[in-house]
DSSP file (Angstrom, degrees, kcal/mol; ACC not computed):
  #  RESIDUE AA STRUCTURE BP1 BP2  ACC     N-H-->O    O-->H-N    N-H-->O    O-->H-N    TCO  KAPPA ALPHA  PHI   PSI    X-CA   Y-CA   Z-CA
    1    1 A M              0   0    0      0, 0.0   138,-2.8     0, 0.0     2,-0.6   0.000 360.0 360.0 360.0 142.7 -250.1  -49.8  173.3
    2    2 A Q  E     -aB 102 138A   0     99,-3.0   101,-2.3   136,-0.2     2,-0.6  -0.907 360.0-163.6 -98.8 124.6 -246.9  -50.3  171.3
    3    3 A V  E     -aB 103 137A   0    134,-3.2   134,-2.7    -2,-0.6     2,-0.5  -0.949   5.8-164.3-109.6 115.7 -243.8  -50.1  173.5
    4    4 A H  E     -aB 104 136A   0     99,-3.2   101,-3.6    -2,-0.6     2,-0.5  -0.869   0.9-160.9-102.1 128.6 -240.7  -49.6  171.4
    5    5 A L  E     -aB 105 135A   0    130,-2.5   130,-2.6    -2,-0.5     2,-0.5  -0.935   8.9-178.1-110.9 126.0 -237.4  -50.3  173.1
    6    6 A L  E     -aB 106 134A   0     99,-2.9   101,-1.3    -2,-0.5   128,-0.2  -0.957  16.5-146.5-124.7 111.2 -234.2  -48.9  171.5
    7    7 A R  E     -a  107   0A   0    126,-2.0   125,-0.6    -2,-0.5   101,-0.2  -0.519  34.3 -96.7 -76.7 144.5 -230.9  -49.6  173.2
    8    8 A H        -     0   0    0     99,-2.6   124,-1.1    -2,-0.2   125,-0.2  -0.158  43.0-108.9 -57.4 154.3 -228.3  -46.9  172.9
    9    9 A A        -     0   0    0     48,-0.4   123,-0.1   122,-0.2    20,-0.1  -0.139  54.9 -56.2 -75.1 176.7 -225.8  -47.1  170.2
   10   10 A I        -     0   0    0    121,-0.1    16,-2.4    19,-0.1     2,-0.3  -0.325  61.5-161.8 -58.0 130.1 -222.1  -47.9  170.6
   11   11 A A  B     -F   25   0B   0     14,-0.3    14,-0.3    -3,-0.1     3,-0.1  -0.781  22.5 -93.6-116.5 158.8 -220.4  -45.5  173.0
   12   12 A E        -     0   0    0     12,-3.1     2,-0.1    -2,-0.3    -1,-0.1  -0.260  47.7 -97.8 -66.0 156.4 -216.8  -44.5  173.6
   13   13 A E        -     0   0    0      1,-0.1     2,-0.4    10,-0.1    11,-0.1  -0.454  44.9-100.8 -69.9 147.6 -214.9  -46.3  176.3
   14   14 A A        -     0   0    0     -2,-0.1    -1,-0.1    -3,-0.1     3,-0.1  -0.586  39.7-147.7 -71.6 127.5 -214.7  -44.4  179.6
   15   15 A G    >   -     0   0    0     -2,-0.4     3,-2.2     1,-0.2     2,-0.1  -0.303  42.5 -57.2 -84.6 176.4 -211.3  -42.6  180.0
   16   16 A P  T 3  S+     0   0    0      0, 0.0    -1,-0.2     0, 0.0     3,-0.1  -0.325 127.3   4.2 -54.2 126.1 -209.5  -42.0  183.2
   17   17 A G  T 3  S+     0   0    0      1,-0.2     2,-0.4    -3,-0.1    -2,-0.0   0.411  98.6 132.6  79.1  -3.3 -211.7  -40.0  185.6
   18   18 A M    <   -     0   0    0     -3,-2.2    -1,-0.2     1,-0.0     2,-0.2  -0.649  55.6-127.8 -84.4 134.0 -214.7  -40.1  183.2
   19   19 A R    >   -     0   0    0     -2,-0.4     3,-1.8     1,-0.1     4,-0.2  -0.557  16.1-124.3 -76.4 143.7 -218.1  -41.1  184.6
   20   20 A D  G >  S+     0   0    0      1,-0.3     3,-1.4    -2,-0.2    -1,-0.1   0.881 110.4  59.5 -54.9 -39.5 -219.9  -43.9  182.8
   21   21 A R  G 3  S+     0   0    0      1,-0.3    35,-2.9    34,-0.1    -1,-0.3   0.643  98.5  60.0 -68.5 -13.6 -222.9  -41.6  182.4
   22   22 A D  G <  S+     0   0    0     -3,-1.8    -1,-0.3    33,-0.2     2,-0.2   0.313  72.8 125.2-100.1   9.0 -220.9  -39.1  180.4
   23   23 A R    <   -     0   0    0     -3,-1.4    34,-0.5    -4,-0.2     2,-0.2  -0.502  50.1-143.0 -71.7 133.0 -219.8  -41.4  177.5
   24   24 A D        -     0   0    0     -2,-0.2   -12,-3.1   -11,-0.1    33,-0.1  -0.513  23.7 -96.9 -89.4 160.4 -220.6  -40.1  174.0
   25   25 A L  B     -F   11   0B   0    -14,-0.3   -14,-0.3    -2,-0.2     2,-0.2  -0.429  38.3-125.9 -69.3 150.2 -221.7  -42.2  171.0
   26   26 A T     >  -     0   0    0    -16,-2.4     4,-2.4    -2,-0.1     5,-0.2  -0.540  22.7-109.5 -89.2 164.1 -219.0  -43.2  168.5
   27   27 A R  H  > S+     0   0    0      2,-0.2     4,-2.4     1,-0.2     5,-0.2   0.915 122.9  50.8 -58.9 -44.2 -219.2  -42.5  164.8
   28   28 A E  H  > S+     0   0    0      1,-0.2     4,-2.5     2,-0.2     5,-0.2   0.912 109.4  51.1 -60.5 -41.6 -219.7  -46.3  164.2
   29   29 A G  H  > S+     0   0    0    -19,-0.3     4,-2.5     2,-0.2    -2,-0.2   0.926 110.2  48.3 -61.2 -46.1 -222.4  -46.3  166.8
   30   30 A I  H  X S+     0   0    0     -4,-2.4     4,-2.5     1,-0.2    -1,-0.2   0.900 111.5  50.8 -63.9 -41.6 -224.2  -43.4  165.1
   31   31 A D  H  X S+     0   0    0     -4,-2.4     4,-1.9     2,-0.2    -2,-0.2   0.917 112.1  45.9 -62.2 -44.5 -223.9  -45.1  161.7
   32   32 A K  H  X S+     0   0    0     -4,-2.5     4,-2.0     2,-0.2    -2,-0.2   0.901 112.0  51.8 -66.0 -39.8 -225.4  -48.3  163.0
   33   33 A L  H  X S+     0   0    0     -4,-2.5     4,-2.6    -5,-0.2    -2,-0.2   0.939 109.8  48.6 -61.2 -47.1 -228.2  -46.5  164.8
   34   34 A R  H  X S+     0   0    0     -4,-2.5     4,-1.1     1,-0.2    -1,-0.2   0.877 108.2  55.8 -62.3 -36.5 -229.1  -44.6  161.6
   35   35 A A  H  < S+     0   0    0     -4,-1.9     3,-0.4     1,-0.2     4,-0.3   0.910 110.8  44.0 -62.0 -42.9 -229.1  -47.9  159.6
   36   36 A V  H >< S+     0   0    0     -4,-2.0     3,-1.7     1,-0.2    -2,-0.2   0.918 110.0  55.5 -65.4 -44.9 -231.6  -49.3  162.1
   37   37 A L  H >< S+     0   0    0     -4,-2.6     3,-2.0     1,-0.3    -1,-0.2   0.666  87.3  78.9 -67.3 -17.2 -233.7  -46.1  162.0
   38   38 A R  T 3< S+     0   0    0     -4,-1.1    -1,-0.3    -3,-0.4     4,-0.2   0.739  88.2  59.9 -62.1 -20.5 -234.0  -46.3  158.3
   39   39 A F  T X> S+     0   0    0     -3,-1.7     3,-0.8    -4,-0.3     4,-0.8   0.489  76.8  97.8 -83.3  -3.9 -236.7  -49.0  158.9
   40   40 A A  H X>>S+     0   0    0     -3,-2.0     3,-1.2     1,-0.2     4,-1.0   0.886  76.2  55.8 -54.9 -45.0 -238.8  -46.5  160.9
   41   41 A P  H 345S+     0   0    0      0, 0.0     3,-0.3     0, 0.0    -1,-0.2   0.839 105.5  53.7 -62.0 -27.5 -241.2  -45.6  158.1
   42   42 A K  H <45S+     0   0    0     -3,-0.8    -2,-0.2    -4,-0.2    -3,-0.1   0.711 105.6  54.9 -74.2 -19.1 -242.1  -49.3  157.6
   43   43 A T  H <<5S-     0   0    0     -3,-1.2    -1,-0.2    -4,-0.8    -3,-0.1   0.657  98.3-133.8 -89.8 -17.3 -243.0  -49.6  161.3
   44   44 A G  T  <5 +     0   0    0     -4,-1.0     2,-0.2    -3,-0.3    -2,-0.1   0.752  42.2 171.5  72.2  20.2 -245.5  -46.8  161.4
   45   45 A I      < +     0   0    0     -5,-0.9    -1,-0.2     1,-0.1    -2,-0.1  -0.466  18.5 156.4 -73.8 134.2 -244.0  -45.5  164.6
   46   46 A D        -     0   0    0     -2,-0.2    56,-0.2     3,-0.0    -1,-0.1  -0.523  27.9-159.5-149.5  74.1 -245.2  -42.2  165.9
   47   47 A P        -     0   0    0      0, 0.0    56,-0.2     0, 0.0     3,-0.1  -0.284  20.1-149.7 -70.0 140.0 -244.5  -42.2  169.6
   48   48 A A  S    S+     0   0    0     54,-2.3     2,-0.3     1,-0.2    55,-0.2   0.835  90.2  20.2 -68.2 -31.9 -246.3  -39.8  171.9
   49   49 A I  E     -c  103   0A   0     53,-0.7    55,-2.5     2,-0.0     2,-0.6  -1.000  59.8-158.9-139.8 137.7 -243.2  -39.8  174.1
   50   50 A I  E     -cd 104  75A   0     24,-2.4    26,-2.5    -2,-0.3     2,-0.4  -0.944  26.7-171.9-112.2 104.0 -239.5  -40.6  173.4
   51   51 A A  E     -cd 105  76A   0     53,-2.4    55,-3.1    -2,-0.6     2,-0.3  -0.825   4.9-179.5-102.5 132.5 -238.2  -41.3  176.9
   52   52 A S  E     -cd 106  77A   0     24,-2.1    26,-2.6    -2,-0.4    29,-0.2  -0.910  32.1-101.8-129.5 157.7 -234.5  -41.8  177.5
   53   53 A S        -     0   0    0     53,-1.7    26,-0.2    -2,-0.3     6,-0.1  -0.299  38.7-113.1 -62.8 158.0 -232.2  -42.5  180.4
   54   54 A P  S    S+     0   0    0      0, 0.0     2,-0.1     0, 0.0    -1,-0.1   0.568  84.6 110.8 -75.6  -5.0 -230.3  -39.5  181.8
   55   55 A Y  S >> S-     0   0    0      1,-0.1     4,-2.3     4,-0.0     3,-0.6  -0.443  77.0-123.2 -70.1 141.4 -227.0  -41.0  180.5
   56   56 A R  H 3> S+     0   0    0    -35,-2.9     4,-2.9     1,-0.2     5,-0.2   0.874 107.5  53.3 -54.4 -44.7 -225.5  -39.1  177.6
   57   57 A R  H 3> S+     0   0    0    -34,-0.5     4,-1.8   -36,-0.2   -48,-0.4   0.856 111.5  46.2 -63.9 -34.6 -225.2  -42.0  175.2
   58   58 A A  H <> S+     0   0    0     -3,-0.6     4,-2.8     2,-0.2    -1,-0.2   0.906 112.4  50.4 -71.7 -42.4 -228.9  -42.8  175.6
   59   59 A Q  H  X S+     0   0    0     -4,-2.3     4,-2.3     1,-0.2    -2,-0.2   0.903 110.9  49.2 -63.9 -39.9 -229.9  -39.1  175.3
   60   60 A E  H  X S+     0   0    0     -4,-2.9     4,-2.2    -5,-0.2    -1,-0.2   0.913 111.1  49.8 -64.6 -41.4 -227.9  -38.8  172.1
   61   61 A T  H  X S+     0   0    0     -4,-1.8     4,-2.5    -5,-0.2    -2,-0.2   0.928 110.9  50.1 -62.7 -44.3 -229.5  -42.0  170.8
   62   62 A A  H  X S+     0   0    0     -4,-2.8     4,-2.7     2,-0.2    -2,-0.2   0.874 109.9  50.4 -61.7 -39.3 -233.0  -40.5  171.6
   63   63 A R  H  X S+     0   0    0     -4,-2.3     4,-2.3     2,-0.2    -1,-0.2   0.920 110.5  48.4 -64.9 -43.4 -232.2  -37.2  169.8
   64   64 A I  H  X S+     0   0    0     -4,-2.2     4,-2.4     2,-0.2    -2,-0.2   0.913 114.1  47.5 -64.1 -42.7 -231.1  -39.0  166.7
   65   65 A A  H  X S+     0   0    0     -4,-2.5     4,-2.2     2,-0.2    -2,-0.2   0.925 111.1  50.9 -61.8 -45.4 -234.3  -41.2  166.8
   66   66 A A  H  X>S+     0   0    0     -4,-2.7     5,-2.7     1,-0.2     4,-0.9   0.874 110.8  49.0 -61.6 -38.0 -236.5  -38.1  167.4
   67   67 A E  H ><5S+     0   0    0     -4,-2.3     3,-0.6     2,-0.2    -1,-0.2   0.940 111.9  48.1 -64.7 -46.9 -234.9  -36.4  164.4
   68   68 A A  H 3<5S+     0   0    0     -4,-2.4    -2,-0.2     1,-0.2    -1,-0.2   0.836 116.7  43.5 -63.2 -32.3 -235.3  -39.4  162.2
   69   69 A L  H 3<5S-     0   0    0     -4,-2.2    -1,-0.2    -5,-0.2    -2,-0.2   0.537 109.1-122.9 -89.9  -9.1 -239.0  -39.7  163.3
   70   70 A G  T <<5S+     0   0    0     -4,-0.9    -3,-0.2    -3,-0.6    -4,-0.1   0.845  81.0 107.6  69.9  35.5 -239.7  -36.0  163.1
   71   71 A C    > < +     0   0    0     -5,-2.7     3,-1.4    -6,-0.1    -4,-0.2  -0.361  22.6 147.0-141.3  59.3 -240.8  -35.6  166.7
   72   72 A K  G >   +     0   0    0      1,-0.3     3,-1.1    -6,-0.2    -5,-0.1   0.753  69.2  67.8 -65.9 -24.6 -238.0  -33.7  168.6
   73   73 A D  G 3  S+     0   0    0      1,-0.2    -1,-0.3    -7,-0.1    -2,-0.0   0.489  89.7  65.8 -75.7  -1.2 -240.6  -32.1  170.8
   74   74 A R  G <   +     0   0    0     -3,-1.4   -24,-2.4   -25,-0.1    -1,-0.2   0.323  69.0 126.9-103.9  10.0 -241.5  -35.4  172.4
   75   75 A L  E <   +d   50   0A   0     -3,-1.1     2,-0.3   -26,-0.2   -24,-0.2  -0.470  30.7 169.9 -72.4 136.3 -238.2  -36.1  174.2
   76   76 A R  E     -d   51   0A   0    -26,-2.5   -24,-2.1    -2,-0.2     2,-0.5  -0.922  29.4-128.7-138.0 161.5 -238.4  -36.8  177.9
   77   77 A E  E     -d   52   0A   0     -2,-0.3     2,-0.5   -26,-0.2   -24,-0.2  -0.971  20.6-174.6-114.2 126.0 -236.0  -38.0  180.6
   78   78 A W    >   -     0   0    0    -26,-2.6     3,-1.6    -2,-0.5    -2,-0.0  -0.979  15.8-158.2-120.6 119.3 -237.0  -41.0  182.7
   79   79 A T  G >  S+     0   0    0     -2,-0.5     3,-1.2     1,-0.3    -1,-0.1   0.708  88.5  73.9 -67.9 -20.4 -234.6  -41.9  185.5
   80   80 A C  G 3  S+     0   0    0      1,-0.2    -1,-0.3     9,-0.1    10,-0.2   0.504  83.9  70.9 -74.2   0.0 -236.1  -45.4  185.6
   81   81 A L  G <   +     0   0    0     -3,-1.6    27,-0.5   -29,-0.2   -28,-0.3   0.204  68.6 120.7-100.8  16.5 -234.2  -46.1  182.3
   82   82 A T  S X  S-     0   0    0     -3,-1.2     3,-2.0    25,-0.1    26,-0.1  -0.412  80.4 -99.6 -75.1 159.1 -230.7  -46.2  183.8
   83   83 A P  T 3  S+     0   0    0      0, 0.0    28,-0.6     0, 0.0    -1,-0.1   0.797 118.3  39.7 -53.5 -38.5 -228.8  -49.5  183.4
   84   84 A E  T 3  S+     0   0    0     26,-0.1    -3,-0.1    25,-0.1    -4,-0.0   0.313  85.1 123.7 -98.0   8.7 -229.4  -50.9  186.9
   85   85 A S    <   -     0   0    0     -3,-2.0    -5,-0.1     1,-0.1    -4,-0.0  -0.313  66.4-110.6 -66.3 151.9 -233.1  -49.9  187.3
   86   86 A P    >>  -     0   0    0      0, 0.0     3,-1.2     0, 0.0     4,-1.1  -0.622  18.6-125.2 -81.3 144.7 -235.6  -52.6  188.0
   87   87 A P  H 3> S+     0   0    0      0, 0.0     4,-2.4     0, 0.0     5,-0.2   0.820 108.3  66.2 -56.2 -32.0 -238.1  -53.4  185.2
   88   88 A E  H 3> S+     0   0    0      1,-0.2     4,-2.2     2,-0.2     5,-0.1   0.840  96.4  54.7 -61.0 -33.8 -240.9  -52.8  187.6
   89   89 A A  H <> S+     0   0    0     -3,-1.2     4,-1.4     2,-0.2    -1,-0.2   0.893 109.4  46.9 -68.2 -39.2 -240.0  -49.1  187.8
   90   90 A V  H  X S+     0   0    0     -4,-1.1     4,-2.6   -10,-0.2    -2,-0.2   0.889 109.3  54.5 -69.0 -38.9 -240.3  -48.8  184.1
   91   91 A W  H  X S+     0   0    0     -4,-2.4     4,-3.2     1,-0.2     5,-0.2   0.926 105.1  53.7 -58.6 -44.6 -243.6  -50.7  184.1
   92   92 A A  H  X S+     0   0    0     -4,-2.2     4,-1.3     1,-0.2    -1,-0.2   0.889 110.4  46.9 -57.8 -39.7 -245.0  -48.2  186.6
   93   93 A E  H  X S+     0   0    0     -4,-1.4     4,-0.7     2,-0.2    -1,-0.2   0.903 111.1  51.1 -70.7 -41.6 -244.0  -45.3  184.2
   94   94 A I  H >< S+     0   0    0     -4,-2.6     3,-1.5     1,-0.2    -2,-0.2   0.945 109.3  51.5 -58.0 -48.3 -245.5  -47.1  181.2
   95   95 A R  H >< S+     0   0    0     -4,-3.2     3,-1.4     1,-0.3    -1,-0.2   0.826 102.5  58.9 -59.9 -32.3 -248.7  -47.6  183.1
   96   96 A A  H 3< S+     0   0    0     -4,-1.3    -1,-0.3     1,-0.3    -2,-0.2   0.695 113.2  39.7 -69.0 -18.1 -248.8  -43.9  184.0
   97   97 A H  T X< S+     0   0    0     -3,-1.5     3,-2.1    -4,-0.7    -1,-0.3  -0.088  75.4 131.5-116.5  30.8 -248.8  -43.2  180.2
   98   98 A K  T <   +     0   0    0     -3,-1.4    -1,-0.1     1,-0.3    -2,-0.1   0.652  64.1  65.4 -65.7 -14.1 -251.2  -46.1  179.2
   99   99 A D  T 3  S+     0   0    0     -3,-0.2    -1,-0.3    -4,-0.1    -2,-0.1   0.593  79.8  98.2 -82.5  -9.3 -253.3  -43.8  177.1
  100  100 A A    <   -     0   0    0     -3,-2.1     3,-0.1     1,-0.1   -98,-0.1  -0.643  68.0-148.1 -76.2 129.8 -250.5  -43.2  174.7
  101  101 A P  S    S+     0   0    0      0, 0.0   -99,-3.0     0, 0.0     2,-0.3   0.863  81.3  17.3 -64.6 -35.5 -250.8  -45.4  171.6
  102  102 A Q  E     -a    2   0A   0   -101,-0.2   -54,-2.3   -56,-0.2   -53,-0.7  -0.998  61.2-174.0-141.7 142.1 -246.9  -45.7  171.3
  103  103 A L  E     -ac   3  49A   0   -101,-2.3   -99,-3.2    -2,-0.3     2,-0.5  -0.991  11.7-154.1-127.1 140.9 -243.9  -45.0  173.5
  104  104 A L  E     -ac   4  50A   0    -55,-2.5   -53,-2.4    -2,-0.4     2,-0.5  -0.974  14.4-167.9-115.1 118.9 -240.3  -45.2  172.5
  105  105 A L  E     -ac   5  51A   0   -101,-3.6   -99,-2.9    -2,-0.5     2,-0.5  -0.907   3.4-163.2-110.6 128.8 -238.0  -45.9  175.4
  106  106 A V  E     +ac   6  52A   0    -55,-3.1   -53,-1.7    -2,-0.5   -99,-0.2  -0.941  33.8 115.2-116.6 121.5 -234.2  -45.5  175.0
  107  107 A G  E     -a    7   0A   0   -101,-1.3   -99,-2.6    -2,-0.5     2,-0.2  -0.599  44.4 -86.8-156.2-146.6 -231.9  -47.2  177.6
  108  108 A H     >  -     0   0    0    -27,-0.5     4,-3.0  -101,-0.2     5,-0.2  -0.669  38.4 -58.3-135.0 174.3 -229.3  -49.7  178.4
  109  109 A Q  T  4 S+     0   0    0      2,-0.2   -25,-0.1     1,-0.2    21,-0.0  -0.815 106.3  27.6 -93.2 149.3 -228.2  -53.2  179.4
  110  110 A P  T  > S+     0   0    0      0, 0.0     4,-1.7     0, 0.0    -1,-0.2  -0.994 121.7  56.9 -85.0  -0.2 -228.8  -55.0  181.7
  111  111 A L  H  > S+     0   0    0    -28,-0.6     4,-3.2     1,-0.2    -2,-0.2   0.909 102.3  53.1 -57.8 -44.4 -232.1  -53.2  182.0
  112  112 A F  H  X S+     0   0    0     -4,-3.0     4,-2.3     1,-0.2    -1,-0.2   0.848 107.8  49.1 -70.0 -33.1 -233.4  -53.8  178.5
  113  113 A S  H  > S+     0   0    0     -3,-0.2     4,-1.9     2,-0.2    -1,-0.2   0.960 118.0  41.4 -65.4 -47.2 -232.9  -57.6  178.4
  114  114 A G  H  X S+     0   0    0     -4,-1.7     4,-2.5     1,-0.2    -2,-0.2   0.875 114.6  51.8 -65.6 -38.4 -234.7  -57.9  181.8
  115  115 A L  H  X S+     0   0    0     -4,-3.2     4,-3.1    -5,-0.2     5,-0.2   0.905 108.0  51.7 -65.3 -41.8 -237.3  -55.3  180.8
  116  116 A T  H  X S+     0   0    0     -4,-2.3     4,-1.4    -5,-0.2    -2,-0.2   0.929 112.7  44.6 -62.0 -44.7 -238.1  -57.2  177.6
  117  117 A A  H  <>S+     0   0    0     -4,-1.9     5,-2.2     2,-0.2     4,-0.3   0.922 114.5  50.3 -64.3 -44.0 -238.6  -60.5  179.4
  118  118 A Y  H ><5S+     0   0    0     -4,-2.5     3,-1.7     1,-0.2    -2,-0.2   0.933 109.4  49.7 -61.1 -47.8 -240.6  -58.7  182.2
  119  119 A L  H 3<5S+     0   0    0     -4,-3.1    29,-3.7     1,-0.3    -1,-0.2   0.791 107.7  55.6 -62.8 -27.6 -242.9  -57.0  179.6
  120  120 A L  T 3<5S-     0   0    0     -4,-1.4    -1,-0.3    27,-0.2    -2,-0.2   0.471 119.5-113.2 -83.1  -2.0 -243.5  -60.4  177.9
  121  121 A G  T < 5S+     0   0    0     -3,-1.7    -3,-0.2    -4,-0.3    -2,-0.1   0.614  93.0  90.3  84.1  13.5 -244.6  -61.8  181.3
  122  122 A D    > < -     0   0    0     -5,-2.2     3,-2.2    -6,-0.2    -2,-0.1  -0.687  47.4-176.9-142.1  85.9 -241.7  -64.2  181.8
  123  123 A P  T 3  S+     0   0    0      0, 0.0    -5,-0.2     0, 0.0    -6,-0.1   0.661  80.8  69.0 -59.1 -15.6 -238.7  -62.7  183.7
  124  124 A S  T 3  S+     0   0    0     -7,-0.2    -6,-0.0     2,-0.1   -10,-0.0   0.651  74.4 110.1 -78.7 -14.3 -236.8  -65.9  183.2
  125  125 A L    <   -     0   0    0     -3,-2.2     2,-0.6    -8,-0.1    -8,-0.2  -0.282  65.2-137.9 -59.8 144.8 -236.4  -65.3  179.5
  126  126 A R        -     0   0    0     -9,-0.1     2,-0.5     2,-0.0    -1,-0.1  -0.935  21.9-172.6-109.2 122.9 -232.9  -64.5  178.3
  127  127 A I        -     0   0    0     -2,-0.6     2,-1.0     2,-0.0   -10,-0.1  -0.956  20.0-147.0-118.0 128.8 -232.9  -61.8  175.7
  128  128 A D        -     0   0    0     -2,-0.5     2,-1.0   -15,-0.1    -2,-0.0  -0.800  22.7-176.5 -94.6  95.9 -229.7  -60.7  173.8
  129  129 A F        -     0   0    0     -2,-1.0   -16,-0.1     4,-0.1   -17,-0.1  -0.792  10.3-159.6-101.1  95.2 -230.4  -57.0  173.3
  130  130 A K    >   -     0   0    0     -2,-1.0     3,-1.8     1,-0.1  -123,-0.2  -0.171  32.5 -81.0 -70.5 163.2 -227.5  -55.6  171.2
  131  131 A K  T 3  S+     0   0    0      1,-0.3  -122,-0.2  -125,-0.1  -121,-0.1  -0.483 119.2  13.1 -65.0 135.2 -226.5  -51.9  171.1
  132  132 A A  T 3  S+     0   0    0   -124,-1.1    -1,-0.3  -125,-0.6  -123,-0.1   0.534  94.0 143.9  72.8  11.2 -228.7  -50.0  168.7
  133  133 A A    <   -     0   0    0     -3,-1.8  -126,-2.0  -125,-0.2     2,-0.4  -0.470  35.7-154.2 -75.5 153.9 -231.2  -52.9  168.6
  134  134 A W  E     -BE   6 154A   0     20,-2.2    20,-3.9  -128,-0.2     2,-0.3  -0.997  13.0-178.8-134.4 133.0 -234.9  -52.0  168.4
  135  135 A A  E     -BE   5 153A   0   -130,-2.6  -130,-2.5    -2,-0.4     2,-0.5  -0.940  15.6-149.0-129.6 151.5 -237.8  -54.1  169.6
  136  136 A R  E     -BE   4 152A   0     16,-2.7    15,-2.4    -2,-0.3    16,-1.2  -0.987  13.8-177.9-122.8 128.6 -241.6  -53.6  169.6
  137  137 A I  E     -BE   3 150A   0   -134,-2.7  -134,-3.2    -2,-0.5     2,-0.4  -0.993  15.5-147.4-122.2 128.1 -243.8  -55.1  172.4
  138  138 A D  E     -BE   2 149A   0     11,-2.7    11,-2.2    -2,-0.4     2,-0.4  -0.834  15.1-173.4 -97.8 133.2 -247.6  -54.7  172.2
  139  139 A I        +     0   0    0   -138,-2.8     9,-0.1    -2,-0.4     3,-0.1  -0.985  17.4 170.2-127.0 132.1 -249.4  -54.4  175.5
  140  140 A D        +     0   0    0     -2,-0.4     2,-0.4     7,-0.3    -1,-0.1   0.476  67.0  55.0-119.5  -7.0 -253.2  -54.4  175.9
  141  141 A R        -     0   0    0   -140,-0.1     6,-0.3     6,-0.1    -1,-0.1  -0.976  55.7-165.3-129.6 143.2 -253.6  -54.7  179.7
  142  142 A F        +     0   0    0     -2,-0.4   -44,-0.1     4,-0.1    -3,-0.0  -0.193  38.6 136.0-124.2  43.0 -252.1  -52.6  182.4
  143  143 A G  S    S-     0   0    0      2,-0.3   -48,-0.1     1,-0.1    -2,-0.0   0.107  78.1 -69.7 -71.8-167.4 -252.6  -54.6  185.6
  144  144 A P  S    S+     0   0    0      0, 0.0    -1,-0.1     0, 0.0   -53,-0.0   0.845 124.0  30.7 -61.2 -35.0 -249.9  -55.0  188.2
  145  145 A A  S    S-     0   0    0    -54,-0.0    -2,-0.3     2,-0.0   -26,-0.1  -0.976  86.3-124.5-126.3 139.7 -247.8  -57.2  185.9
  146  146 A P        -     0   0    0      0, 0.0    -4,-0.1     0, 0.0    -7,-0.0  -0.336  16.7-171.5 -79.5 163.1 -247.5  -57.0  182.1
  147  147 A R        +     0   0    0     -6,-0.3    -7,-0.3    -2,-0.1   -27,-0.2  -0.532  27.8 168.4-148.9  73.3 -248.2  -59.7  179.6
  148  148 A G        -     0   0    0    -29,-3.7     2,-0.5   -30,-0.2    -9,-0.2  -0.191  32.4-122.7 -87.8 177.5 -247.1  -58.3  176.3
  149  149 A I  E     -E  138   0A   0    -11,-2.2   -11,-2.7    -2,-0.0     2,-0.7  -0.986  17.9-132.6-123.6 124.7 -246.5  -59.7  172.8
  150  150 A L  E     +E  137   0A   0     -2,-0.5   -13,-0.2   -13,-0.2     3,-0.1  -0.677  26.0 177.8 -78.1 118.4 -243.1  -59.4  171.1
  151  151 A K  E     -     0   0A   0    -15,-2.4     2,-0.3    -2,-0.7    -1,-0.2   0.847  60.7 -28.2 -87.6 -40.2 -244.0  -58.2  167.5
  152  152 A W  E     -E  136   0A   0    -16,-1.2   -16,-2.7     2,-0.0     2,-0.4  -0.978  45.3-151.0-168.8 162.0 -240.5  -57.9  166.3
  153  153 A M  E     -E  135   0A   0     -2,-0.3   -18,-0.3   -18,-0.2   -20,-0.0  -0.990  10.0-162.5-141.1 132.6 -236.9  -57.2  167.1
  154  154 A L  E     -E  134   0A   0    -20,-3.9   -20,-2.2    -2,-0.4    -2,-0.0  -0.915   5.7-162.8-119.5 106.1 -234.3  -55.7  164.8
  155  155 A P    >>  -     0   0    0      0, 0.0     3,-1.3     0, 0.0     4,-0.6  -0.554  32.8-113.0 -79.8 154.4 -230.7  -56.1  165.7
  156  156 A P  H >> S+     0   0    0      0, 0.0     3,-0.8     0, 0.0     4,-0.8   0.776 112.1  65.9 -62.5 -24.7 -228.3  -53.7  164.0
  157  157 A K  H 34 S+     0   0    0      1,-0.2     3,-0.5     2,-0.2   -24,-0.0   0.847  99.1  52.7 -65.3 -29.8 -226.6  -56.5  161.9
  158  158 A M  H <4 S+     0   0    0     -3,-1.3    -1,-0.2     1,-0.2    -4,-0.0   0.670 105.9  55.1 -78.5 -14.4 -229.9  -57.1  160.1
  159  159 A A  H <<        0   0    0     -3,-0.8    -1,-0.2    -4,-0.6    -2,-0.2   0.601 360.0 360.0 -92.6 -12.8 -230.0  -53.4  159.2
  160  160 A D     <        0   0    0     -4,-0.8    -1,-0.2    -3,-0.5    -2,-0.1   0.512 360.0 360.0 -66.9 360.0 -226.6  -53.2  157.5
């Protein structure tokens, strides 16, 4: 299985009384995200599911990705993709969909750095997962703990 991780794009700062979960993407964030997604045809991505955090900025990122990939009907919401979720909860959800050849997960920091390290089988790794960055991890076993292979990571600066 290919697990694609896409961190949400740049979002607006929270204003007075605004909940963190309600922040929208900025124009700059959308532009950087689209620049990263221009590489999609070269990756061969065709995810069975595009799962996103319930936070607005992640859902907007997932919708833009689904549009770019031509698979709007595959959008799902996974509560395990919120910023403070443990990687183990995401792994449980991935395992529940182990028959899917590809998944695209859209979420946040600090989850995505920890999740990347966890999926690679070494939670002590430190990963700098920038906003709108996209990574692919291949997993061929679905036991209690993953041991994936990082195939590539595309930070938005490389897509400009």
